[in-house]
Steps between C-alpha positions, in 0.01 A plus 500: 500500500262368763463800730307307765796270543748787497322720755541387859303730732662566836323540836448873452342442160262240644410738783404769248297246304313414821425865566376540143268201541362648823436829317317307229281321754661161434603378846545134405768596248651741755535215750695298244725796427560565871589133540746529211650806668548309824636192322776716356547719808365353826604821677276727293303636794252709303405204280431290807288765671313575176438130443337480842293807418384349175382186679328719760319700232386177336347390831754225568573613856677177594754525217544874559573437867749227413688725256486807724625314808793370299568851368480662844734239645751532216483880470410636847631848421304538175263794476210263416506317834293772667240492223471123522460512878232769468318302231500191722398699808824431692 
């Protein structure tokens, strides 16, 4: 049996993969996993905020701002909005 073909990770699985990559110091792979999370579940708020944070930590402020603005607009009541605003000096 081809297990790769049989296993279909869901959004939560991809989110955990992204977190694991961050823990391993592999942000490029984490970005891909966050993107997979959001492809399967566009309403996964934590993935979107974490994706922005990963771009920020990599020094890509423009991409981080783009992702964070989208996240803040989509999820205005999320607990991460305050952190994003503080990080951006708003």
